[in-house]
Structures are given as structure tokens and as C-alpha cells.
C-alpha positions as CSV (number, residue, x, y, z in Angstrom):
1,M,13.2,22.4,-7.2
2,R,13.1,19.0,-6.3
3,V,15.2,19.6,-3.2
4,L,13.0,22.3,-2.1
5,L,9.8,20.2,-2.3
6,W,11.6,17.4,-0.5
7,L,12.5,19.5,2.5
8,A,9.1,21.3,2.7
9,I,7.6,17.9,3.0
10,A,10.1,17.2,5.8
11,W,9.5,20.4,7.7
12,S,6.1,19.8,7.6
13,I,6.2,16.6,8.9
14,P,6.5,15.9,13.1
15,G,10.2,14.6,13.9
16,A,11.2,14.2,10.1
17,A,14.8,14.7,9.2
18,A,15.8,15.8,5.7
19,A,19.1,13.9,5.7
20,E,20.6,12.7,2.7
21,P,20.1,9.0,1.7
22,E,23.2,6.6,2.4
23,E,23.9,5.0,-0.8
24,V,24.7,1.5,-0.5
25,S,25.2,-1.7,-2.4
26,F,23.9,-5.3,-2.3
27,P,24.4,-8.6,-4.1
28,S,21.8,-10.2,-6.3
29,G,22.8,-13.2,-8.0
30,G,26.2,-12.3,-9.9
31,A,25.0,-8.5,-9.9
32,T,26.0,-5.7,-7.4
33,L,22.9,-3.5,-7.3
34,R,22.8,0.0,-5.4
35,G,20.2,1.6,-3.6
36,F,19.4,4.4,-1.2
37,V,18.4,3.8,2.4
38,F,16.6,6.9,4.7
39,K,17.2,6.0,8.4
40,P,15.2,7.8,11.2
41,A,17.4,9.6,13.9
42,G,18.3,7.2,16.8
43,D,19.8,3.6,17.3
44,G,16.7,1.6,16.1
45,P,15.6,-1.1,15.7
46,F,13.2,0.7,13.3
47,P,10.5,-1.2,11.5
48,A,11.3,-0.9,7.4
49,V,10.0,-0.2,4.3
50,L,11.4,-1.5,1.2
51,Y,10.0,1.1,-2.0
52,N,10.1,-0.4,-5.0
53,H,10.3,1.9,-8.2
54,G,8.3,1.3,-11.6
55,S,9.4,0.8,-15.1
56,E,11.1,4.7,-15.1
57,R,14.8,4.2,-16.5
58,L,15.9,6.5,-13.8
59,P,14.2,6.0,-10.5
60,G,16.2,8.3,-8.2
61,S,16.1,7.8,-4.3
62,K,12.3,9.4,-4.2
63,P,13.3,11.8,-1.7
64,E,9.8,12.5,-1.0
65,I,8.7,9.3,0.3
66,G,12.0,9.0,2.2
67,A,11.5,12.0,4.1
68,L,7.8,11.1,5.0
69,F,9.1,7.2,6.0
70,A,11.9,8.5,8.0
71,G,9.8,11.2,9.6
72,K,7.7,8.6,11.2
73,G,10.3,6.9,12.3
74,Y,10.4,3.9,9.6
75,V,14.0,3.2,7.7
76,L,12.9,3.5,3.8
77,F,15.1,1.6,1.6
78,V,14.3,2.3,-2.4
79,P,16.8,-0.1,-4.1
80,H,17.6,-0.2,-8.2
81,R,16.6,-3.4,-10.0
82,R,19.2,-4.3,-12.2
83,G,19.4,-2.1,-15.9
84,Q,17.9,0.8,-13.9
85,G,18.7,3.6,-12.2
86,R,22.4,3.2,-10.2
87,S,22.2,-0.4,-11.5
88,Q,21.6,0.2,-15.0
89,A,25.3,-1.2,-15.6
90,Q,24.2,-4.9,-14.2
91,G,21.4,-5.8,-16.8
92,T,18.7,-4.6,-19.5
93,Y,16.9,-1.8,-18.9
94,I,13.6,-3.7,-18.6
95,M,11.5,-1.8,-21.0
96,D,14.1,-2.4,-23.7
97,A,14.2,-6.3,-23.0
98,L,10.5,-6.1,-23.4
99,K,10.0,-4.1,-26.6
100,A,12.9,-6.4,-27.8
101,A,10.5,-9.2,-27.6
102,P,8.2,-10.1,-30.9
103,A,4.8,-9.1,-30.3
104,S,3.0,-12.3,-30.3
105,S,5.5,-13.4,-27.2
106,R,5.3,-10.1,-25.3
107,D,3.1,-10.7,-22.7
108,A,4.5,-14.0,-21.3
109,R,8.2,-12.2,-21.6
110,L,6.5,-9.4,-19.5
111,V,5.2,-12.2,-16.8
112,E,9.0,-13.7,-17.6
113,L,10.8,-10.1,-16.8
114,Q,8.7,-9.5,-13.7
115,E,9.7,-13.1,-12.4
116,Q,13.2,-12.3,-13.0
117,H,13.4,-8.9,-11.4
118,Q,11.5,-10.4,-8.5
119,L,14.8,-12.0,-7.3
120,D,16.3,-8.6,-7.2
121,V,13.5,-7.6,-4.7
122,L,14.1,-10.5,-2.6
123,A,17.8,-10.0,-2.7
124,A,16.8,-6.3,-1.7
125,L,14.7,-7.2,1.1
126,S,17.0,-9.7,2.8
127,Y,19.8,-6.7,2.8
128,L,17.2,-4.7,4.6
129,Q,16.1,-7.2,6.9
130,G,20.0,-7.8,8.0
131,L,20.8,-4.1,9.0
132,P,22.0,-3.9,12.4
133,Y,19.3,-1.0,12.8
134,V,16.3,-2.5,11.4
135,D,14.1,-5.0,13.4
136,R,13.8,-8.0,11.0
137,S,10.1,-8.9,12.1
138,R,8.7,-5.8,11.2
139,T,9.7,-5.5,7.4
140,A,7.2,-3.9,4.7
141,V,7.4,-3.9,0.8
142,A,5.9,-1.2,-1.1
143,G,5.6,-0.2,-4.6
144,C,4.1,1.1,-7.3
145,S,3.1,0.4,-11.1
146,F,5.8,-2.4,-12.1
147,G,6.8,-2.0,-8.7
148,G,3.4,-2.6,-7.9
149,I,3.7,-6.0,-9.6
150,Q,6.5,-6.9,-7.7
151,T,4.9,-6.0,-4.5
152,V,2.2,-8.7,-5.6
153,L,4.7,-11.4,-6.4
154,A,6.4,-10.9,-2.8
155,A,3.3,-10.9,-1.0
156,E,2.8,-14.4,-1.9
157,K,6.1,-15.5,-0.7
158,N,7.3,-16.2,2.9
159,V,10.0,-14.1,3.3
160,G,9.4,-12.5,7.0
161,L,7.1,-9.8,5.7
162,R,4.2,-8.0,7.8
163,V,2.3,-6.2,5.0
164,A,2.7,-5.3,1.4
165,V,1.5,-2.0,0.2
166,A,0.7,-2.3,-3.9
167,F,0.4,0.9,-5.6
168,A,-1.2,0.5,-8.9
169,P,0.1,-2.8,-10.0
170,G,0.0,-3.3,-13.6
171,A,-2.6,-0.1,-14.1
172,M,-1.0,0.3,-17.7
173,T,-0.5,-3.4,-18.6
174,W,-3.9,-5.0,-17.3
175,A,-6.1,-4.8,-20.0
176,G,-3.6,-5.8,-22.9
177,S,-1.9,-8.6,-20.8
178,P,-3.7,-11.9,-20.1
179,E,-1.0,-13.8,-18.8
180,L,0.1,-11.1,-16.5
181,R,-3.6,-11.1,-15.1
182,S,-3.5,-14.5,-14.3
183,R,-0.2,-14.6,-12.6
184,L,-1.2,-11.6,-10.5
185,I,-4.4,-13.2,-9.6
186,A,-2.7,-16.4,-8.4
187,A,-0.4,-14.5,-6.3
188,A,-3.1,-12.7,-4.8
189,R,-4.9,-15.9,-3.7
190,K,-2.0,-17.2,-2.2
191,A,-1.4,-13.7,-0.3
192,T,0.9,-14.6,2.9
193,V,0.8,-11.0,4.5
194,P,-2.3,-8.3,4.4
195,V,-2.2,-6.3,1.5
196,L,-2.9,-2.8,0.5
197,L,-4.3,-2.1,-2.9
198,I,-4.2,1.5,-3.4
199,Q,-4.9,4.0,-6.5
200,A,-5.7,7.2,-7.2
201,Q,-9.1,7.5,-9.3
202,N,-7.8,8.8,-12.2
203,D,-5.1,6.4,-12.8
204,Y,-5.3,4.8,-16.2
205,D,-7.2,1.7,-14.7
206,L,-8.7,0.5,-11.8
207,A,-9.4,-2.9,-12.7
208,P,-6.0,-4.0,-11.2
209,T,-6.9,-3.1,-7.4
210,R,-10.5,-3.9,-7.5
211,V,-9.7,-7.5,-9.3
212,L,-7.4,-8.8,-6.9
213,A,-9.2,-7.2,-4.1
214,D,-12.1,-9.3,-4.7
215,E,-10.0,-12.2,-5.4
216,M,-8.1,-12.0,-2.4
217,E,-11.7,-11.6,-0.7
218,R,-12.7,-15.1,-2.1
219,S,-9.8,-16.6,-1.0
220,G,-9.9,-15.3,2.8
221,R,-6.8,-13.4,2.2
222,P,-6.5,-10.4,4.5
223,H,-6.5,-7.1,2.5
224,K,-7.9,-3.7,2.1
225,L,-8.8,-1.6,-1.4
226,A,-8.4,2.1,-1.2
227,V,-9.2,4.1,-4.4
228,L,-8.0,7.8,-3.3
229,P,-9.7,11.0,-5.0
230,A,-8.4,12.1,-8.2
231,Y,-4.7,13.3,-8.1
232,G,-3.7,15.9,-10.7
233,S,-5.6,16.2,-13.9
234,T,-4.2,13.9,-16.1
235,N,-3.9,9.6,-16.0
236,Q,-0.2,10.3,-15.4
237,D,-0.7,12.5,-12.6
238,G,-2.9,9.9,-10.9
239,H,-0.5,7.1,-11.7
240,G,3.3,7.8,-11.5
241,K,2.6,11.7,-9.9
242,F,0.6,10.0,-7.4
243,C,2.8,7.4,-6.2
244,F,6.3,9.5,-5.8
245,S,4.9,13.1,-5.4
246,G,1.7,12.3,-3.8
247,V,2.7,11.7,-0.3
248,E,0.2,14.1,0.8
249,A,-2.4,12.2,-0.7
250,W,-1.7,8.7,0.5
251,G,0.9,9.2,3.4
252,P,-2.4,8.8,6.0
253,E,-3.7,6.1,4.7
254,V,-0.7,4.0,4.0
255,L,0.8,4.7,7.3
256,A,-2.3,3.9,9.3
257,F,-2.2,0.5,7.2
258,L,1.6,0.1,8.4
259,D,1.5,1.5,11.7
260,A,-1.4,-1.2,12.8
261,A,0.7,-4.1,11.3
262,M,3.9,-2.8,12.9
263,K,2.8,-2.8,16.7
């Protein structure tokens, strides 16, 4: 059923290719991580997006998202951070590591883990920017939930990005994680690239995107806030399902933001 949905999306997008992604490996510290690359037809050089998964144990290749971006002329790279998916043998699953921390220090541990996993994101970005068919001057990072947190952290660094797209960063952890809130606010205030902060109306918590947008506004950092109509009927529909299956809902907003920056 998932493959059929992917093909239906691909056929509905002008120029989309429904080719299988290429599974690749890349180094991060002492680990060898895996990921999936969706490439448009042709030789390039193409603009490219690194799409960062959330906290799910088995993230998969995100074929719906791959079909959308490849069909619009973007390379899409879906790396798997250590401990998850095709990289699960390279480290401890992030949620297991978090649950192992004492309750009194879990918030600090969450921030520590996000900083550690950020190293995998930066390694994946370096790999993506080095691909011969990618225009390294036109790259972006995007991600949902934990991947959205990683996106905000990446946006504060000078790593050759044009823009960042943060889906629901911390929507399930914001209210109970003051140290994470402080870390994300600090990153937003120092963003080096424009950031699109995007959520569905029925996500778990809309405060992250609104607070981060306010902080970026006060700090003079270019950004856009987009709270889109409810997706599905539950909070989880408006969170994970929106991010990973709702390309028809967020695709126009995200592509318009990327296209404007990638000219």
C-alpha cells in the first residue's frame, strides 16, 4: 500500500520520477551510517535537501517526500542517524538512551543527545554537498519533530546552507523540557539562514513554532511561520502523519519557500 501511495503521488506531480532511491553509506565520527538518495533525472547540478527523520526507530526512506522533491528537480537525502533505521547497529536508539536517564536529568540528557546526533546531521550534510550532481551552493536542511530540532540547531551553524525548514521542532517535548526550549531559542536567535517554521493546526503543541518565530523576529533573523489547517483528526495525524505523508498539504508552501531561496 505504501508503494502504491508513493507511485500515485509521483504520477500526480509533473516531471516526477518514481525510481527507487539509492541506498548509500557515509562516515560520521567512527560510525558508518546509511541513508537514501532520491535523484531527479539528468546530470545536474541540482539543488538538494537533507530530510531529517524524527524519533521513530525505523524511519524508512520517506518515498512520498522523495517523489515530491525529485519530481521538482531536487535531490533528496534521507540519512539515518546512529541507532535508528539502517544505522541502528551504529549506536543506541535515541529513545532508549533518553529513557535510561534518571527522571531528574532527562531534560539535560535530551539536549545532550540532540547535540550528539547533530554531528550525524552535519556529516550527512557534508556527504550530500560532496555528491557530484549536487550544487553545493544550493542546499537546505529540513526535518520533523526530533528532526525539526536538529534543523533549528543546524540553522545556527555556518555549514553552507541556503535555508532550513523545521517541521514541528519539539512539539512533543517543548512543554516539559525547559532546557531544550532554552537551547532552541538560543539557536533561533543566532540562525544564519532563513528558516520556515511549519506545523499543522492539530499538532500536539503549536508553541514551538510560534515562540521560535517570535524570537527570530526580535533578533532580526529572516523566517516564515506557517500553521497549516488540521491534517487528519488526531494530534498524531497532525504531527508525524502530516510530516511524512502529508506532502499534498505542505508541499506547495515548502517548495515555494525553497524555490525562492535556491534561485
